Structure formats: structure tokens, C-alpha cells
LUMKOLKOL-495248 format. One line per field, with one value per residue (C-alpha): x negated, y negated, z negated; residue number from 0; residue in three letters. Coordinates in steps of 0.1 Angstrom, whole numbers, m for minus. Example, Ala and Ser with C-alpha at 12.3 -4.5 7.8 and 13.67 -1.06 7.14 Angstrom:
BEGIN
xx c(m123_m137) $
yy c(45_11) $
zz c(m78_m71) $
i c(0_1) $
aa c(ALA_SER) $
***
This chain:
BEGIN
xx c(m306_m336_m370_m404_m437_m470_m497_m525_m510_m494_m513_m482_m463_m437_m443_m429_m406_m392_m388_m369_m346_m338_m339_m323_m325_m340_m307_m290_m317_m313_m295_m274_m243_m237_m243_m277_m295_m318_m341_m365_m388_m387_m408_m437_m472_m490_m458_m463_m441_m464_m472_m434_m429_m460_m472_m504_m517_m497_m471_m454_m434_m400_m412_m428_m400_m373_m392_m396_m359_m350_m371_m361_m325_m327_m358_m341_m317_m343_m344_m375_m398_m388_m352_m342_m359_m357_m347_m357_m323_m322_m305_m311_m310_m308_m330_m325_m345_m365_m374_m383_m405_m423_m429_m442_m467_m477_m484_m503_m525_m532_m541_m564_m582_m588_m591_m614_m599_m612_m594_m577_m582_m555_m561_m568_m548_m515_m524_m503_m480_m451_m455_m435_m415_m403_m391_m353_m328_m295_m263_m235_m256_m237_m250_m233_m257_m293_m315_m347_m366_m384_m405_m418_m438_m439_m450_m437_m468_m463_m428_m441_m434_m463_m463_m486_m485_m493_m525_m543_m569_m605_m625_m661_m668_m638_m615_m579_m555_m522_m492_m461_m427_m393_m359_m331_m294_m281_m247_m234_m246_m274_m308_m339_m376_m381_m411_m418_m436_m414_m431_m412_m422_m413_m426_m432_m470_m468_m445_m467_m498_m482_m473_m508_m522_m501_m508_m545_m537_m516_m529_m540_m563_m579_m564_m569_m537_m541_m571_m550_m523_m499_m499_m470_m436_m439_m409_m411_m381_m369_m344_m324_m309_m279_m261_m235_m238_m214_m185_m207_m232_m261_m270_m268_m240_m254_m233_m250_m218_m218_m253_m253_m284_m287_m315_m333_m355_m380_m392_m421_m416_m447_m446_m437_m467_m475_m505_m513_m521_m536_m557_m550_m566_m566_m550_m541_m522_m503_m495_m482_m460_m445_m439_m422_m401_m388_m380_m362_m342_m332_m320_m300_m283_m273_m260_m239_m225_m215_m199_m180_m168_m159_m145_m129_m150_m164_m198_m224_m251_m286_m299_m320_m341_m364_m373_m367_m330_m325_m337_m314_m284_m262_m268_m257_m226_m214_m229_m248_m258_m284_m304_m330_m357_m368_m404_m413_m447_m446_m475_m467_m481_m455_m425_m410_m413_m400_m369_m363_m365_m341_m316_m317_m312_m282_m269_m272_m250_m220_m221_m198_m191_m166_m179_m169_m153_m175_m162_m163_m189_m168_m135_m150_m143_m168_m190_m200_m237_m229_m204_m228_m256_m233_m222_m258_m267_m237_m245_m281_m270_m246_m271_m296_m270_m263_m281_m309_m312_m297_m305_m283_m259_m274_m268_m232_m227_m242_m219_m189_m201_m206_m170_m157_m151_m183_m186_m186_m218_m213_m231_m212_m224_m194_m172_m142_m148_m113_m125_m151_m135_m101_m119_m141_m111_m93_m122_m126_m89_m91_m120_m102_m71_m93_m111_m78_m67_m99_m95_m59_m69_m98_m75_m49_m76_m91_m57_m50_m84_m78_m44_m59_m86_m61_m40_m70_m80_m45_m45_m80_m69_m37_m58_m83_m53_m39_m73_m76_m41_m48_m81_m62_m37_m66_m82_m50_m47_m83_m76_m45_m65_m93_m68_m52_m86_m95_m62_m69_m104_m90_m63_m89_m112_m82_m73_m109_m110_m76_m89_m121_m100_m78_m108_m122_m88_m85_m120_m112_m79_m97_m123_m96_m76_m108_m114_m78_m80_m113_m99_m67_m88_m109_m78_m62_m95_m97_m60_m66_m97_m78_m50_m76_m92_m58_m48_m83_m79_m45_m59_m88_m64_m43_m74_m88_m55_m54_m90_m83_m52_m72_m101_m79_m62_m95_m109_m78_m81_m119_m114_m87_m109_m139_m116_m103_m139_m151_m121_m128_m165_m156_m131_m159_m183_m156_m149_m186_m188_m157_m172_m204_m185_m165_m195_m213_m182_m180_m217_m214_m183_m198_m230_m212_m188_m207_m244_m253_m227_m234_m270_m260_m235_m260_m281_m253_m244_m213_m185_m176_m145_m121_m126_m97_m91_m93_m64_m69_m73_m44_m61_m89_m69_m48_m77_m100_m76_m75_m113_m116_m94_m115_m147_m132_m123_m157_m173_m151_m160_m197_m209_m245_m236_m227_m261_m259_m228_m237_m223_m237_m215_m185_m192_m184_m148) $
yy c(m1639_m1635_m1620_m1619_m1604_m1621_m1613_m1618_m1593_m1566_m1551_m1537_m1570_m1576_m1599_m1634_m1623_m1596_m1622_m1645_m1617_m1609_m1644_m1676_m1676_m1707_m1711_m1719_m1744_m1764_m1797_m1797_m1805_m1836_m1818_m1819_m1787_m1778_m1747_m1741_m1713_m1702_m1678_m1673_m1685_m1664_m1648_m1662_m1692_m1714_m1685_m1679_m1716_m1722_m1688_m1681_m1682_m1657_m1653_m1686_m1692_m1708_m1743_m1738_m1715_m1740_m1768_m1745_m1737_m1774_m1786_m1757_m1766_m1804_m1805_m1819_m1840_m1861_m1899_m1917_m1929_m1960_m1959_m1949_m1968_m1962_m1990_m1994_m1982_m1946_m1955_m1956_m1984_m1982_m2004_m2013_m1998_m2029_m2033_m1996_m1999_m2030_m2012_m1981_m2002_m2021_m1988_m1973_m2004_m2003_m1966_m1971_m2000_m1981_m1945_m1935_m1913_m1878_m1846_m1833_m1797_m1778_m1773_m1736_m1739_m1742_m1730_m1701_m1701_m1687_m1664_m1672_m1640_m1650_m1684_m1690_m1718_m1727_m1726_m1751_m1783_m1814_m1822_m1856_m1871_m1881_m1869_m1880_m1862_m1880_m1862_m1872_m1854_m1861_m1843_m1845_m1844_m1848_m1861_m1888_m1890_m1896_m1900_m1875_m1893_m1927_m1941_m1959_m1985_m1971_m1989_m1976_m1995_m1988_m1959_m1969_m1942_m1936_m1955_m1936_m1941_m1946_m1931_m1952_m1947_m1958_m1971_m1935_m1926_m1904_m1904_m1912_m1921_m1958_m1968_m1933_m1929_m1915_m1903_m1898_m1865_m1849_m1814_m1785_m1789_m1826_m1821_m1793_m1814_m1842_m1816_m1803_m1838_m1842_m1806_m1814_m1842_m1819_m1812_m1776_m1761_m1728_m1709_m1674_m1662_m1680_m1693_m1719_m1727_m1756_m1782_m1801_m1796_m1805_m1816_m1817_m1838_m1834_m1861_m1856_m1888_m1883_m1909_m1904_m1914_m1939_m1930_m1926_m1904_m1926_m1947_m1945_m1964_m1994_m1989_m1983_m1969_m1940_m1929_m1897_m1887_m1850_m1839_m1807_m1805_m1777_m1775_m1755_m1755_m1749_m1716_m1712_m1701_m1693_m1711_m1680_m1662_m1690_m1704_m1739_m1768_m1806_m1818_m1783_m1778_m1811_m1801_m1767_m1784_m1808_m1779_m1757_m1787_m1795_m1759_m1757_m1788_m1772_m1741_m1762_m1781_m1748_m1735_m1766_m1765_m1729_m1736_m1765_m1743_m1712_m1728_m1759_m1783_m1816_m1817_m1842_m1825_m1837_m1845_m1875_m1854_m1845_m1861_m1828_m1825_m1863_m1863_m1834_m1841_m1848_m1813_m1797_m1820_m1806_m1830_m1802_m1766_m1751_m1719_m1705_m1680_m1660_m1648_m1618_m1604_m1566_m1569_m1553_m1582_m1605_m1583_m1605_m1637_m1619_m1607_m1643_m1654_m1627_m1636_m1672_m1661_m1641_m1671_m1693_m1670_m1677_m1715_m1728_m1764_m1780_m1790_m1822_m1823_m1832_m1864_m1867_m1889_m1907_m1903_m1900_m1870_m1841_m1831_m1867_m1859_m1827_m1845_m1874_m1850_m1829_m1861_m1871_m1837_m1836_m1871_m1863_m1830_m1847_m1874_m1847_m1828_m1859_m1858_m1882_m1882_m1907_m1937_m1928_m1958_m1972_m1939_m1938_m1973_m1964_m1934_m1957_m1981_m1953_m1942_m1976_m1981_m1992_m2026_m2028_m2035_m2069_m2102_m2133_m2163_m2185_m2193_m2193_m2158_m2142_m2106_m2101_m2121_m2102_m2069_m2080_m2094_m2061_m2040_m2063_m2061_m2023_m2023_m2046_m2023_m1993_m2012_m2022_m1986_m1974_m2001_m1991_m1954_m1963_m1984_m1955_m1930_m1953_m1959_m1922_m1914_m1942_m1928_m1894_m1907_m1926_m1895_m1874_m1900_m1900_m1862_m1864_m1890_m1870_m1839_m1859_m1873_m1838_m1825_m1854_m1848_m1811_m1819_m1842_m1815_m1790_m1815_m1818_m1780_m1778_m1803_m1783_m1751_m1768_m1782_m1748_m1732_m1757_m1750_m1713_m1718_m1740_m1714_m1686_m1706_m1713_m1677_m1667_m1693_m1680_m1644_m1655_m1673_m1642_m1620_m1644_m1644_m1607_m1602_m1628_m1610_m1577_m1592_m1607_m1574_m1556_m1581_m1579_m1541_m1542_m1568_m1548_m1517_m1536_m1551_m1516_m1503_m1532_m1527_m1490_m1499_m1524_m1499_m1474_m1500_m1510_m1474_m1468_m1499_m1488_m1454_m1471_m1494_m1465_m1446_m1475_m1481_m1445_m1447_m1479_m1465_m1433_m1453_m1477_m1448_m1431_m1463_m1470_m1437_m1441_m1476_m1464_m1437_m1460_m1487_m1461_m1450_m1485_m1493_m1464_m1473_m1509_m1498_m1478_m1507_m1530_m1505_m1503_m1541_m1543_m1518_m1537_m1569_m1553_m1540_m1573_m1591_m1566_m1571_m1608_m1608_m1584_m1603_m1634_m1619_m1590_m1592_m1567_m1543_m1545_m1536_m1506_m1496_m1500_m1475_m1450_m1432_m1444_m1421_m1419_m1437_m1427_m1446_m1466_m1471_m1507_m1520_m1520_m1554_m1563_m1584_m1560_m1538_m1565_m1587_m1560_m1545_m1574_m1577_m1540_m1541_m1570_m1550_m1519_m1539_m1554_m1520_m1507_m1536_m1536_m1503_m1517_m1537_m1505_m1501_m1536_m1527_m1506_m1499_m1531_m1551_m1532_m1539_m1575_m1565) $
zz c(1112_1134_1125_1140_1129_1122_1148_1122_1098_1119_1148_1165_1169_1195_1224_1227_1255_1232_1205_1227_1238_1202_1187_1198_1236_1253_1272_1239_1231_1263_1254_1286_1266_1246_1213_1197_1188_1159_1159_1130_1119_1082_1062_1038_1046_1072_1087_1122_1124_1144_1168_1173_1181_1204_1215_1233_1270_1289_1261_1256_1225_1220_1227_1261_1272_1263_1281_1312_1313_1308_1337_1359_1354_1360_1382_1414_1394_1375_1379_1387_1360_1339_1352_1317_1289_1251_1228_1191_1178_1189_1222_1260_1285_1323_1345_1381_1409_1413_1376_1374_1405_1390_1357_1375_1395_1364_1345_1374_1378_1340_1342_1372_1355_1323_1334_1364_1391_1383_1391_1360_1351_1333_1296_1289_1257_1276_1310_1323_1293_1312_1343_1374_1371_1336_1347_1344_1346_1330_1348_1346_1348_1360_1394_1395_1370_1368_1339_1322_1294_1265_1239_1205_1179_1141_1110_1074_1051_1013_1019_1042_1080_1104_1142_1159_1193_1180_1195_1166_1175_1171_1145_1143_1111_1090_1095_1092_1079_1099_1088_1076_1093_1078_1085_1097_1107_1141_1150_1154_1119_1132_1115_1134_1128_1134_1154_1167_1201_1228_1261_1293_1310_1343_1341_1317_1319_1311_1282_1267_1272_1251_1225_1224_1220_1189_1177_1175_1149_1127_1092_1087_1061_1051_1022_1008_1025_1059_1077_1096_1071_1081_1054_1068_1085_1123_1144_1182_1195_1231_1242_1274_1288_1312_1333_1359_1396_1412_1434_1465_1447_1456_1426_1388_1371_1354_1323_1289_1275_1301_1290_1269_1249_1239_1215_1208_1176_1174_1137_1125_1087_1065_1047_1010_989_953_938_918_951_971_942_955_937_941_973_984_952_958_994_982_956_981_1006_980_968_1003_1010_976_986_1019_1000_976_1004_1021_988_981_1017_1012_978_993_1021_1001_970_985_964_975_958_972_992_981_1015_1003_979_1008_1042_1060_1049_1052_1088_1098_1077_1108_1121_1088_1087_1121_1146_1164_1165_1141_1147_1123_1131_1101_1103_1082_1072_1066_1041_1008_988_1003_993_966_986_1017_998_988_1024_1035_1008_1020_1056_1045_1027_1057_1078_1055_1062_1090_1098_1122_1156_1174_1208_1238_1255_1293_1307_1333_1352_1386_1408_1406_1435_1445_1450_1470_1493_1499_1508_1530_1548_1554_1567_1590_1603_1610_1627_1650_1659_1668_1689_1711_1745_1744_1706_1682_1704_1735_1734_1767_1786_1774_1787_1821_1824_1816_1843_1868_1864_1877_1915_1933_1947_1985_2003_2018_2023_2015_2035_2039_2009_2033_2046_2047_2052_2026_1998_1998_1998_1969_1950_1955_1942_1912_1904_1907_1883_1860_1859_1852_1825_1809_1811_1795_1768_1761_1760_1737_1715_1714_1706_1679_1664_1665_1649_1624_1615_1612_1590_1569_1567_1558_1532_1518_1516_1500_1475_1468_1462_1441_1421_1418_1407_1383_1370_1366_1349_1326_1318_1314_1290_1271_1270_1259_1232_1221_1222_1203_1177_1174_1171_1144_1127_1129_1116_1088_1080_1081_1058_1036_1036_1028_1001_987_989_972_945_942_938_911_893_896_882_855_847_845_822_800_800_790_763_752_750_731_707_702_695_671_654_651_636_612_602_596_576_557_550_538_516_502_494_480_459_447_437_420_401_390_380_362_344_333_322_303_286_277_265_246_228_220_207_187_169_164_151_128_115_111_95_70_63_58_37_14_13_5_m22_m38_m37_m51_m78_m87_m87_m109_m132_m134_m140_m166_m183_m180_m194_m222_m230_m230_m252_m277_m278_m288_m315_m329_m323_m349_m342_m307_m314_m334_m309_m282_m298_m298_m267_m249_m241_m204_m194_m168_m135_m123_m86_m74_m54_m16_0_20_47_55_79_93_102_116_141_166_164_169_200_214_208_225_256_257_255_283_306_298_281_279_248_228_212_198_179_148_115_101_124_113_77_84_89) $
i c(0_1_2_3_4_5_6_7_8_9_10_11_12_13_14_15_16_17_18_19_20_21_22_23_24_25_26_27_28_29_30_31_32_33_34_35_36_37_38_39_40_41_42_43_44_45_46_47_48_49_50_51_52_53_54_55_56_57_58_59_60_61_62_63_64_65_66_67_68_69_70_71_72_73_74_75_76_77_78_79_80_81_82_83_84_85_86_87_88_89_90_91_92_93_94_95_96_97_98_99_100_101_102_103_104_105_106_107_108_109_110_111_112_113_114_115_116_117_118_119_120_121_122_123_124_125_126_127_128_129_130_131_132_133_134_135_136_137_138_139_140_141_142_143_144_145_146_147_148_149_150_151_152_153_154_155_156_157_158_159_160_161_162_163_164_165_166_167_168_169_170_171_172_173_174_175_176_177_178_179_180_181_182_183_184_185_186_187_188_189_190_191_192_193_194_195_196_197_198_199_200_201_202_203_204_205_206_207_208_209_210_211_212_213_214_215_216_217_218_219_220_221_222_223_224_225_226_227_228_229_230_231_232_233_234_235_236_237_238_239_240_241_242_243_244_245_246_247_248_249_250_251_252_253_254_255_256_257_258_259_260_261_262_263_264_265_266_267_268_269_270_271_272_273_274_275_276_277_278_279_280_281_282_283_284_285_286_287_288_289_290_291_292_293_294_295_296_297_298_299_300_301_302_303_304_305_306_307_308_309_310_311_312_313_314_315_316_317_318_319_320_321_322_323_324_325_326_327_328_329_330_331_332_333_334_335_336_337_338_339_340_341_342_343_344_345_346_347_348_349_350_351_352_353_354_355_356_357_358_359_360_361_362_363_364_365_366_367_368_369_370_371_372_373_374_375_376_377_378_379_380_381_382_383_384_385_386_387_388_389_390_391_392_393_394_395_396_397_398_399_400_401_402_403_404_405_406_407_408_409_410_411_412_413_414_415_416_417_418_419_420_421_422_423_424_425_426_427_428_429_430_431_432_433_434_435_436_437_438_439_440_441_442_443_444_445_446_447_448_449_450_451_452_453_454_455_456_457_458_459_460_461_462_463_464_465_466_467_468_469_470_471_472_473_474_475_476_477_478_479_480_481_482_483_484_485_486_487_488_489_490_491_492_493_494_495_496_497_498_499_500_501_502_503_504_505_506_507_508_509_510_511_512_513_514_515_516_517_518_519_520_521_522_523_524_525_526_527_528_529_530_531_532_533_534_535_536_537_538_539_540_541_542_543_544_545_546_547_548_549_550_551_552_553_554_555_556_557_558_559_560_561_562_563_564_565_566_567_568_569_570_571_572_573_574_575_576_577_578_579_580_581_582_583_584_585_586_587_588_589_590_591_592_593_594_595_596_597_598_599_600_601_602_603_604_605_606_607_608_609_610_611_612_613_614_615_616_617_618_619_620_621_622_623_624_625_626_627_628_629_630_631_632_633_634_635_636_637_638_639_640_641_642_643_644_645_646_647_648_649_650_651_652_653_654_655_656_657_658_659_660_661_662_663_664_665_666_667_668) $
aa c(MET_TYR_CYS_SER_TYR_SER_THR_SER_LYS_CYS_PRO_SER_PHE_ILE_SER_GLN_LYS_GLY_GLN_ASN_SER_THR_GLU_ALA_SER_PRO_GLU_GLU_ASN_ILE_PRO_HIS_THR_LYS_ARG_PRO_ARG_LEU_LEU_PHE_THR_TYR_GLY_VAL_THR_GLY_SER_GLY_LYS_THR_PHE_THR_MET_THR_GLY_SER_PRO_GLY_GLU_GLY_GLY_LEU_LEU_PRO_ARG_SER_LEU_ASP_MET_LEU_PHE_ASN_SER_ILE_GLY_PRO_LEU_GLN_ALA_LYS_ARG_PHE_VAL_PHE_ARG_THR_ASP_ASP_LYS_ASN_GLY_MET_GLU_ILE_GLN_GLY_GLN_VAL_ASP_ALA_LEU_LEU_GLU_ARG_GLN_LYS_ARG_GLU_SER_ASN_GLN_GLN_SER_THR_VAL_PRO_LYS_THR_PRO_GLN_LYS_PRO_ASP_PRO_GLU_PHE_ALA_ASP_MET_ILE_SER_PRO_GLU_GLU_ALA_CYS_LYS_CYS_GLU_GLY_VAL_ASP_GLU_ASP_SER_CYS_TYR_SER_VAL_PHE_VAL_SER_TYR_ILE_GLU_ILE_TYR_ASN_ASN_TYR_ILE_TYR_ASP_LEU_LEU_GLU_GLU_ALA_PRO_ILE_ASP_PRO_ILE_ARG_HIS_LYS_PRO_PRO_GLN_SER_LYS_ILE_LEU_ARG_GLU_ASP_GLN_ASN_HIS_ASN_MET_TYR_VAL_SER_GLY_CYS_THR_GLU_VAL_GLU_VAL_LYS_SER_THR_GLU_GLU_ALA_PHE_GLN_VAL_PHE_TRP_ARG_GLY_GLN_LYS_LYS_ARG_ARG_ILE_ALA_ASP_THR_GLN_LEU_ASN_ARG_GLU_SER_SER_ARG_SER_HIS_SER_VAL_PHE_ILE_VAL_LYS_LEU_ALA_GLN_ALA_PRO_LEU_ASP_ALA_ASP_GLY_ASP_HIS_ILE_LEU_GLN_ASP_LYS_ASN_GLN_VAL_THR_VAL_SER_GLN_LEU_CYS_LEU_VAL_ASP_LEU_ALA_GLY_SER_GLU_ARG_THR_SER_ARG_THR_LYS_ALA_GLU_GLY_SER_ARG_LEU_ARG_GLU_ALA_GLY_ASN_ILE_ASN_GLN_SER_LEU_MET_THR_LEU_ARG_THR_CYS_ILE_GLU_VAL_LEU_ARG_GLU_ASN_GLN_MET_CYS_GLY_THR_ASN_ARG_MET_VAL_PRO_TYR_ARG_ASP_SER_LYS_VAL_THR_HIS_LEU_PHE_LYS_ASN_TYR_PHE_ASP_GLY_GLU_GLY_LYS_VAL_ARG_MET_VAL_VAL_CYS_VAL_ASN_PRO_LYS_ALA_ASP_ASP_TYR_GLU_GLU_THR_MET_LEU_VAL_MET_ARG_PHE_ALA_GLU_LEU_THR_GLN_GLU_VAL_GLU_VAL_ALA_ARG_PRO_VAL_ASP_ARG_PRO_ILE_CYS_SER_LEU_ALA_ALA_GLY_ARG_ARG_HIS_ARG_ASN_GLN_ALA_PHE_ARG_ASP_GLU_LEU_SER_ARG_ARG_GLN_GLU_GLU_ARG_PRO_GLY_GLY_PRO_ASN_ASN_ASP_GLY_SER_VAL_LEU_ASN_GLN_LEU_LEU_ASP_SER_LEU_PRO_ALA_LEU_PRO_ALA_CYS_GLU_LEU_VAL_ASP_PRO_THR_ASP_GLU_GLN_ILE_LEU_PRO_ARG_LEU_ILE_GLU_VAL_LEU_GLU_ARG_ARG_HIS_ARG_ILE_ARG_GLN_MET_ILE_THR_GLU_GLN_TYR_THR_ARG_THR_ALA_ASN_THR_LEU_LYS_SER_MET_LEU_GLN_GLU_PHE_ASP_GLY_HIS_LEU_MET_ALA_LYS_GLU_ASN_PHE_ILE_HIS_GLU_GLN_ARG_GLY_LYS_LEU_GLY_GLU_LYS_ASP_LYS_ILE_MET_PHE_ASN_GLN_LYS_ASN_GLU_MET_ASP_ARG_LEU_GLU_LYS_LYS_SER_LYS_MET_LEU_GLU_TYR_LYS_ILE_ASP_ILE_LEU_GLN_LYS_THR_THR_ASN_ILE_TYR_GLU_GLY_ASP_LYS_ARG_SER_LEU_GLN_GLN_GLU_LEU_GLU_SER_ARG_GLU_GLN_ARG_LEU_GLN_ARG_GLU_LEU_SER_GLU_ARG_LYS_ARG_MET_GLU_ALA_ARG_MET_GLN_GLY_MET_VAL_SER_ASP_THR_LYS_HIS_GLN_TRP_GLU_LYS_GLU_CYS_GLU_ARG_ARG_VAL_ASN_ALA_LYS_GLN_LEU_GLU_MET_GLN_ASN_LYS_LEU_TRP_VAL_LYS_ASP_GLU_LYS_LEU_LYS_GLN_LEU_LYS_ALA_ILE_VAL_SER_GLU_SER_ASN_ASN_LYS_PRO_GLN_ARG_ALA_SER_ARG_GLU_LYS_ASP_GLN_PRO_ARG_ALA_PRO_GLU_LYS_ARG_SER_ARG_SER_PRO_LEU_PRO_VAL_SER_CYS_TYR_THR_LEU_SER_LEU_PRO_LEU_PHE_LEU_HIS_LEU_SER_LEU_ALA_LEU_PHE_LEU_ASP_PRO_SER_ILE_ALA_PRO_SER_ILE_ASN_ASP_CYS_ASP_LEU_THR_LEU_LEU) $
***
């Protein structure tokens, strides 16, 4: 995780050089390998992401420093313009020297006809971005290849992709809005922007000038939190095309399959913001919603990747939910290297949002993906360019060391002729002269023998030199074969080491995953054991409560049974007493009624038989007669006892009905 401070919010900010020393170094950003790179800045709005990426005059950011290191590393190894040419399918083609020369002349003539020749002054916006003492270069660059750099600049605005380098035709009558671009997938399953403008550049100044031309078209706006708030995600793409030289180290191999394209994407993400603080309305509110949605999709993709890695799941990563994640899905799937620079604003109002950013940065450090193995470009011997240059230098040195310079073949021939015997000075007048002709024939034969000897010596020397050269070539080929064989063995060892490293990484990941699962199971077991203990305690408490309730119930039942028996006995006695009293009372009433009936009967009988006597006797006082006790009804006691028991039980169960039972009710018995 890497952090930087906003220059607009914190007066004591660190310099860009200090940032690059603590953040992702530009050397790591150089795509000198076959693996693409992705570097993006992340943070809240106003935290200094754009400044970290671009910098200022005298203090260049990540982008100019990366470009400067790139061109310092491949400067003398660059091919001429238009030797490499981009196609429409995210690939590279190689043109011949003649075709490239014709295209250069055509472009130069078009520029001369359209643009007048005026001295170009450096733009103060990017002049002196990097001081000469800060310039650096990358080691380990393949010198047996030619390179060419292409740049493009796009922005993702409201989840639509626009080309910032596209030259739209000027219409003074009707302004035509820029057309959005679409994402496509090439034959290697890499995502790219179709129809995007790619410009070939040959220096840092030219590349940064192209960047600044697109930067002026980028959408920015004024908000309450940032005066120059980026309303879109910008992506500056640097493509490095690499093609090997032939066996002589002079020309580029005209083989499209040998061309390797590396890519560096420098992404300036728009900052997350809360509308409650920015007070955004209308189009600004829509822009903020799209920015936050794309950043949320990026966070979701990282979380799903971490879950798949830690838990061994195979959930689908939602790359297509946003153009940002869809464009860079190959990087997150392992086809490259990803670096994130976290920009933090120390302002207290941004504390909550900054904490969310730091948690996301901590989450990204736990994501690891497998890396592919770099394939070799070609099987030719290394050092071809260096040997060819050394041969040319040695040849030119030897030609300069010769007396008379490189064109001294005539002097050597004259020296060879001077070494032959001189012809005698004579004048031949007669063809039959027997003195001059033999002498001349002898001299010529001597010269002929010397010439044959020189020829034989030259032939022997040439054969010896040829055999030495052949032997030297044989030794060189044997050494090259040995080197190639050793490189093959080294490659096999590297593959074995890589496979073992992958196996170790896989086992480590599996071990981490198993440890993670063990921790989860241990935590789950602890939770279950705690739940089990709590449930056992609750069960024991409930059992104890139930035992207490059962014992209490038994005591209540025994108590109630005693109370019922006591009450029953009391009510039986009371009922017996009341029944006896009522029986006595009823016997008295029956006796009175019998007496009255008897008297009435006597009166009736006397009135019928002796009316006169009855009248006389009526006048006389009657003598009191002795009362006779009436017989006790048999069914009175036997019928009232069950009813009495029933009433007693009802009174026991519900004492509230006692007032309703009075003596009148008992008389019915």
C-alpha cells in the first residue's frame, strides 16, 4: 500500500521524487518485459491523485518519470518511424525499410503543406519536468531487438469511453459531440478499445506533449471540495513494440509472430465523493453517481477475487458491471502486474472516507494471482548487435591503419611487381637476335617461377587462413551450440523452478486456505460448544424449575386433599346438624298441619251430624288434648344427603356462591 498527500490540502507535502522513492518506482513501471503493467491512483476527491500522476514543472509525477526512464533505456535501440505499424486488432505489423521511408516522406509532405515551418517553443506546462540529475535508466534491456513506443489516451465518463486524442472535424455551424468507443477482445483474449488513436513517439517530450494535448480535453469541474475535480477516469496507455534483429544484427526480422507488445496503463481514477458534502446537482450528481458506482464495482471485484483465493470458491467476478474493471480484467486475472497508489488527504473532514480507502488498500494486499511465464522472442544467439558493431569498428580501424588509407590496393600491387626480377635494358631489332632473346627468355622464366612461388605461397597462406577461419567458425558454432544448449537447460531449470515455485505457492495457498478453514471450523466449534453449554445450563435450570414445580404441585395436592377432607368432614357435620334441625322444624310444621286438619275434619264431621250440639259445644271451652308426635318422613334424610354433599363440593370449589344458599334453599330438602 502506497500513500501520498494532497498539495492543495497539506502545506508540508512531500516531493514527487520522495513519492517515487516510497511508491511504485518508475523502473517497475517500464514494460521492458513481455508482461503488461497497470498503475492506478486511488483515493477520495481532492487527495492529490492527478498531481501524483502528472506532477508539476520541476517535479514530474509518475507519468513523466516513467516515460523518461523508458526512453533513456531504449533510446539508441529505437527503430525508425513507421517501421512498426498498428493494426485494428490490438496487434503490430512490421514494414520494410522502403515502405517506411515512403510513408515518412508522405507524412512530412502533408505536414509541410498544412503546417507552416515555425520554430516550436516548449510548452511551459511540461517543460523541465525532470531535471537531468534525476534522469535514470533501466538495466537488462535486450540490445538484440528494436523498439518503438506508441501512446494513446482515453477517458471513461459516465461509463462511456471517449478518445482524447481523436481529431474531430471542426464544424463552425453545428458542434458535433465526440463519439464513444467500444471494448473488444483480441485473439489473445485481451481487452482493448476499438478505434482508439495511437501515436508513435520518439522522446519523452513528444510523449508528454501528446499526453497534455489529451489532458486539455479531459472533463473537469468545480465542486465544493475541489476546484478542479476530475469527472472521469483517465487512462494513458503506453505500448512498447519489440522485434528481434536477424542473425547478422543489421535488420529487423520480418516475422509478425516474433513481435512482442508490452503495455503500461497509467490510470488516474476519479475520487469518490459524497453528495451530502459536495452539494452536487444535475449533471454533477449523475457524474458522482457513476464514479461511485464504478469504484464500488472495482471493490466488489477485488473482494470476490480474495474470496475465491482464500476460500477456494469459483465465484464469477463481475468485471462487466463497469467499463473500468472490464477494460483491465486481464490484469486482475494474472496477465500482468498491478500497482495501486493510495492518496490520502489528512483533512479531518475526510476521516471516514479515508478509512474506507485504507481498508480497501489493505484488502488488495491479500489478493495474489498466478503469473504467466515469459516466452523467448527467438532462438538466435544473444549479442548479435554488439558483435556486428564490433566487427564494423574493427574493420574501419584496420582500414585506417593501412598506409595510404583504405584505397591502397594499387600500392600493394606495385610493391609486388617491384619484388620481381627487373627486365634487362635491351633493344630488340632483329627477331633472330640470339643474344638478347635468350637473356629476355631467361628473365621472364625467372619471373614466372617467382610468380608461381608467390602464387603457391599465397594459396597455402589462404588455405591456412581459410582452415583457421573454418576452425574458428567451428569453435564459435560449438560454443554457440553449447551456449544454446546451456540456455535450453537453463530454461528447463527455470521452468522446473517456476513449476516448483507455482507448486509451492499453490501448496502455501492451500495451506493458508486450510488454516483459514480450520480457524473457521474452530470458531464454529467454539460457538457450538458455547451454545451447547448455554443450552445445557438452560436445560438444567428448567429441569430444576420443573422439579420444584412438581414438588410444589405435589405439596399443593396433598394440602388441597387435606383441606378437602377437613372441609368435607365439617360440612358433613354441619349438614347433619342442619338436616336434623330442619327435620325437627318440618315435623313440627307437619304436626301443626295434622292438628289443623284433624280439627278441620272434626269440625266438618260435627257440622254434618250434630249441628246443634256442635253449636252448643262450640260455645263451651275445649279441653286441651295431648299432642301426639307425627312420624318422621323416611325419604327426607335419605334424599337430602346427596344434595347436601353436592352443595358442599360446590361451596368448596367456588365460595362466592355461598351467600346465594340460605335457609330457604335448605327448606326444599
